[in-house]
N, C-alpha and C positions, 0 to 999 in steps of 0.2 A: 418530634423533637424530644430530646432527653431532659429529664429533671435531675439536677445534681443533688445527691443526698448522701452524706457520710462518705464522700470521696468516690462514690460509684455513680454510674449512669443507669437510670431506669427508664424503660420505654413507657410513654403515655399509653394508656388504654383508651378505647373509644369512649368509655364512661367518663374519663377525665376531661374530654373535650366538649366544648359547647356545640350545639347543633349547627351543622353547615349544610349547604346545598350539595347535591351529588356532583362529584368531580367530573363525571362524564357529561353532565349538562353544562357545567362551567369549568372546562379543563384548566383554565388559568387561575382558579381560586385556590389559595393556599392558606391554611390555618396560621394565624399569627403565633399561636402557641407552638405549632409544629416547626415554625421557621424563624423564631426570634433570634436576635443578634448572637452570632457565634462566640462573642466574647464571654457569654455565660457558660461556654463549654471549655474546660481546660484541655481537652484532647479527644481523640477518636477512640472508640472501643477496640479491643483486641481483634474482634471479628472483622472490623473494617480493615485493619492492617493486613490480616491474612487474606481477605478478599482482594485487596489491592495487589498483593503478591501474585495471586491467581491471574489477575488481569495483566500484570507484567509478563508472566510466563506465556500467556496467550499471544501477546504482541511479539515476544521473542521467537516463539516457534513459527509464527507466520512469516516473519522477516527471514528467518533462517531457511525455511522451506522454499521461499520464493527465489533465493539466490544460490542455494547450495548445489543445484543440479548443473549449472552452466558449464563449469570447468570439467565435469565428469562425463558429459555427453559422449565425447569421442571414445572413451573406455567402454561405456555401456553399449554403444552401437557396435563396437568391435566384438565384444564378448557375446552379445545376443544375435550376431550376424544380421544386424539391421541395416536400413538404408539411410541416406541423408534426409530423405523426406520423413521417415519415422523418427529420426533424431530431432527434427524440427518440431514435430507434433508432441514429442515428449516434453519439450521445453514450453511450448506455447499453450498446450491444453490446460495446464494448471492455471495460468493467468486468465484464460478465457472463462474457465469455470468460476473463478473468483469474481471477475467483473460482472458476470451475468447474475450471480446469486446474491451479491451484497445488498442491492436494493430490496430484494425479496425478504431477506432476513430482517432488514430494518422495518419493513411494513408489518411482517408477521409478528415480530417481537413487540411492536407498538400496540397491537391488538390483542394478542394471545398472552403477552407477558414475556419476559426475557429468558426465563430458565429453560423452558421446553426447547426453543431454538438453540440455546447454548449447548444443551446436552446432545441435541441432534448434530450440531457441528462437531462436537468431540467424536461422536460415533462415526461420522463420515471420515474425519481426519485419521482416526486410528485405523479404521478398516482400510482406507486407501494406503496408509503407510505399510501395513502388513502385505497387501496385494503387491505393492511396489517392490518390497524387499524379497518376496518369494517369486518374482517374475522369472519365467523361463523363455519368454519371447517378448518382442517389442509391443505387440498388441496388448498383452496383459499389463506390461509396464505403463503404457499410455492410459489404460483403464484405471490403474492405481493412481496415476497423477490426477486424473479427472476427479476421482473420489476425494483425494486430498484437497483439491481445489474447492469442491463443494463444502468441505468442512472448514478449510482455512478462510474461505470467504466469510463464513459466519463468525469464526473466532476473531478475525481481523476487524470486522465492523462492530461486533457486539462488545468488544472490550472498550472501544471508544464511546459507544452508546451508554454502557453501564457506568463508565467513569463520569459521564455527564449527569447520570441519574443520582449518583451517590455523593457528588460534591457540589458545592454552590459555585456560582460564577465568580464570586469574590476570591475563593481559595483555589480556583481551577488552574491559574497560571503555574502555581507551584507543582501541582500534581501532573500537569502536562509536561513540565520539565523532567520530572522523574520518569514519566511514561516514555519519553523519547530515548532514554538510555538503552533499555533492552531491545527496542525496535531497531535502532541503528546498530546496536551491538550484534543482533542477529544478521544484519546486512553485512557487517564486517566479517563475522565468523563464517558465514555461509560459503563464500568461495574458498576460504582457507580449508574448512573441513571437507568440502567437496574434493579439493586437490589431495588432501591427506588420505581420505578414504580410498579414492580411485588409484592413487599411486602406491600406497603402502599397506592397505588392508583390503577392503573390497567396497565397491560402490553401494552394495546392499545396506551398509550401515547408514546410508542417507535416509533410509526408511526406518531402520531399527532404532536410531537415536531419538526418533519422535515419540516412541512409546513411553519411556520413563518420564520424559518431560510432560507429555500429555496426561499421564496418570497423576502426577503431582498437581497439575493445574486443575484437573477434574475433581480430585479428592478435596482440595481446598475450596472449590466452588460449591460442592455438595454440602460440606459441613459448616462453612462460614458465610457464604454469599446468600444472605436472606433478604430478598427484595420484597417490597410491598406488592401483593398480588392485585391483579385487576379483578375487582369483585363484580363479575358478570357471568351469567349462565353461558355454557359452551355454545348453545344455539345462537345467542346474541353475538358472541365473538365471531362465530363463523359467518354470520350475516354481515358483520362490519368489515370483514376482509375484502380487499379489492380484487376479487377473482378475475374480473375482466381485465383489469390493469396488469395483473400478474401474468395472464396468458399473453396479452399483447406485448408486454415488455420482454418476457422470456423469449418468445418467438422472434420478435423484431430485433432484439439485441443479439441473439444467436446468429441470425441471418446477416446482420450488419457487421458484427465483430469478427466473425470467422474470416470473411474475405479480406477485411482490413488487416488481419493478422498474417494471412498467407500471401497477400499481394506482393509481388516482387521476389518472394522467396520460393513459392510453390507454383504460382501461375502469374503471368504478367498482369498489370493493371488493366490492359486493354482486352484481356480474355473475357469471353462471356461467362466463364466459370467464376470470375471475380465480379463482373458487373451485375449479373442477374441477381444473385443473393444480396449484393450490396444495395441495389435499388429497391428490391422487395423489402429488405430490412429497414431501409430509410422510410419507406412508405408506411410500414407498420409502426415505426417509432413516432412519426408525425401523427398518425391516427391515435396512438397512445397518449400523446401530449394533449390533444383535444378531448379525449375521453376522460382525462384525469380531473375535469371539472365536476364529474358526476358522483363518484363514490363517496361514502361516508368517511372512510380512512384511506385516501389515495396513496399509492406508492410514492409519488412525488407531489406533495400538496402545493398548490399554487401560492399559498401564503409564504412559502419558503423563499420565493423569488420576488415578492412584492416590494421588499426593502432594497434600496440601491446597494448599500454596504453588503448585505447578505448575498445578493446576486453576484457582485463583483468578487467577493471572497470565494464563492464556488468556482468562478472562472479562474481565479488565481490558483486555487487548488488543482484544477485541471492542468494549468500551465506548469505547476510544480511537478505534477506527475509525468508530464512530457519530458522535462529535464532530468528528473531524478532517475527514472528507470532507464533512460537512454545512457546516462552516465554510468550506471551500474553495469551495463552490458559492454559498452564500447571502450571504457578505459582499460579493463583487463585485456580485451581483445587487442587494443593498441600495443600494449607491452608484449603480447605474444607475437603479433604480426611484424612489428617494426624491430624489436630487439631480440626476437626469437627466444623468449623466455618460456620456461616450463609453466604449466597452469598454476602450480602452487607458488612459484616465484612471482608470477604476474599478479596473483592475488595479494601477496605480501607487499608488492610495490604500491598497491592502492591504499595501503593503511593510512597514509597522511590524510587523504580526503575523507576517509571513514571516521578516523578519530577526531578530526577537526569538526566534522558534522555533528558528532555526539556532543563535544564540548560546547559548540555554538548553540545547539538545541537547548542545553541546560542553561547557559548564560543568557540566552534570549528570554527564556521563561523567568529567570531571576530579574532581568531588566524590566520586564513587564510587571512583575510582582512589585517592584520598587516604584517605578514611574507611573503605574496604572494606565499606561498608554501603549499601543501596539503598532500604530501606523508607521512611525519612524523606523522601527525594527524591520518591518516588512520592506519598506523602500530601500533601506541600506542593504538588506539581504539580496534583493534583485540586482543591485549594482555589483556586489561581490560575485554573484553567480554569473552575470554576463561577462564581467572582466575575467573571471577565473576560467571560463570556457574558452574565451579568446586567447588567453595566455598559453593554454595547452598547445595551440597551433604553432608556437615557437619551438617546440621540441623537434629534434631531428635525429638522424642516425648517429651523430657524434655527440649528442647531449650527455652530460655527466650524470652520475647518480644523484648528486645534489640538485641538479636542475630538474630531473624527473620528479624528485620528491617535493622540492620547494614550490614548483609550479602548480602543484595540486592544492596548496594551502589556501589560496584565495577562493577557489571553488568550494572547498570544504566549509569555509566560513560562511559562504553564501547559502549553500543548500540546506544546512542543518536547521536553521531557525524556523523554517516553514513547518517542520514537524510539530513544533510545540506552540506556535503562535497563531497559525491560520484558523484554528478552531475558535479563537476568542472573538474576532469581529463578527463571525457568523452567529455565535451563541449570544453575544451581546445585542444582536439585532432582533432576537426573538421576544415578542411581546408576551408569550406564554411560556412559562418555565417548563411546562410539560413537553414542549417542542424541542428542548435542548438535546435530548438523547436522539431524537429523530434527525435533528440538524447535524449532529456528529456523524451519524450513519450516512447521510446524503453526501456530506463533504468527503468522507472516506471513499464513497463510490465514484465521485467526480475525480479524485486523485488517481484511482486505479484505472478508470476509463482513459484519463489523460496518459497514463503509462502505456496503455495498449496503443493509443493513437501515436504516441511518441515513438514506440518501437517500430510501428509501421512506417512513419515518416523517416526514421533513421535508416531503416532497411532500404527504402526507395532511394534516398539520397546516396547511401553507400553503393548500392547496386548500379545506379546511373553513372556515377563518377568512375567506378571501378571498371565497368565494361568498356567505357570510352578510353580509359587509360590502357587497358589490355589490348584493345583493337589497334591503338596507335603503335604498339610494340611489334605488330606483325605476328606471324606464326611463331609460337613458342615451342621449344624443343622438349622432347621426352615427357616426363610426368607433368611439367608445367603446362602442357597443352590442355590439361583438364580445366584450367582456369578460363578457357573460352566459354564454358558453361557457368554463368553467374551463380547458379544455385550451389556450385561447389566451392565458392570463394571462402566462406567462413569455415566450412569443414576441412578445407585444405591447409588452414593455418598451422596445425601441428606438424604437417609434413614438410613445411618450409625448412625446419631445422635439419632435415636429412637430405635436402636437395644438393647434389654435387654438380653444379653447372658453373659456367663462367661467372665471375663476380659481377660483371656488367649486366648480364641478363637478370640475375637474382636481385641485384640492387634495384633494377628498374621495376621488377614485380613488387618488391617491398615498398618502393616509393608509391606505387599505385595504391597499395593498402593505406599508406600514410595519408595521402591526399584525400582518399575516400572517407577515412575516419575524421579528418579535419572538417569535411563537409558537415558531419554530424555535430561536431563541436560548435561550428558557426550557427547551425540551426538552434542549438541550445542557447547560445548567446542572443540570437534574435528573439527567441521565445521569452527569455528573461527581460529583454527590452520592452516587449509587450506587457509583461507582468508589471514592470516598473511604471509604465504609463497608466494602466488601469488602477493601480494601487494609489495613485494620487487622489482618486475619488472615493476611496474608502475612508469612512469617518472614524475618529476615535470616540467610541461610545463608552459610557460608564461601565466599570467592571465591579460594581458593588452589590450586585444582586445576592440575596441570601436565600432565595427559594430553592427547594429541591423538587425534582420531578415526581410524577405520581407513582413511579416505581422505585422510590428511594430506598435507601438502606434501612432495614428495621433492626434495631438493637435489642439485645436482651440484657439482663442484669449481669454485668461483667466489668472488670477493671478497665479503666481507660488508659491510653498511652498518649503522651504528648505528641 
């Protein structure tokens, strides 16, 4: 904690503090001098604000990279002479890598310290971006996306962990509101930039644009982000790592997540190529769950799930991931398939839901900051999300532009608040302030895993409805005959604009797309209903904690900023 003197903040040295027990023996112990009331501090030091900007950049580039590729895939596959299957893996390999490594970064940073995993994340992300931009074939491009995912998984989870380290629970709602702006902004700009690059410049800029953004974030982190180090010998840190859990989780999650991602798109759910790795992965994950009672620093500590509010919040984050990532993919697809819009135009049409999500994330954080309660915000958000997803099914071929845009408003209001609010009940449930960073990382992992499951559920729903609708039409003429293979359905969407067939046949095919995507929207509405039900049992816990985590921000002698 800083001591105010002559308008400046000075860091307490260890000599200034009274003797305390070792933090590793009692991780919940916090010096009263280190954490006394924030009212004695007029503002944060310059280094804190520059570090916070670095965290905002991390969130922005992760959100941008997760959404920028979707609309550019057809152009990439065409230029590199790839297949539909390779195009699928170019999209899904990034998300798979992120889902698998996030809990590992959380565990390793909790034991080894935040900075080494952070620099490692930047290395993988920058290397992957370069490999992607220089790709001359689809295999190299997919390898680049995997490397990007290995880096983005760390950046995405560490920015939330570090935010929990350097802010108190009392002030966190405000910072989470700020935090949501670049994350949702990246989600908005991703599809637009992907369309601009692929249509007017080159898709390779999807990789190149990451380099200056990453460089700025990395430089700010190196020079300003000074966190309290974990004062233990390297041998002790290595001993505390959950090596068994890391191996079990990585292997189990890879085996389980891969077939979940490809089922229905690459192989049928009933295929042994889907079922065998899925079952083996599930068995290893169950073994991992039992094993986690043993390690000193487990990947997923049992104490994180012992509190009802904490457990339900993690489940709510999982449900939010299902809805959020499904919406991100299928609303632009809806505008391309039903209204035959170009990728860039389809991305522009989604701006209402994106901008409303940003505004709601900020307003929700402000509401919690004022009310000091979050449960009502969560409940209302689920209602808006469920109703908003249902309203989208009222859109039809003759819908006006005003209807297309205004029908997204309700959904945008519902989906945004979760980005800034769901962290709060989980962290308010932590008895140990040192666990707040770990809790933020685990919540982020649950949201991403929910996204993976949501995309799989959406794919299965879409494919099942679509193939039945196409079969009911009988044999299709000419190029449309390719749609008898369900794996070609999404890849065929750009070609619909060039089909010269009878209006009746083409309208029937477009209607098959419309009803199939409506199935996804109803799934999102149902998921939101489940979220609303479980959120009734989330408690409003106090948000007045003043403690910082053990890897908190260390200040030097510098001017403070309000």
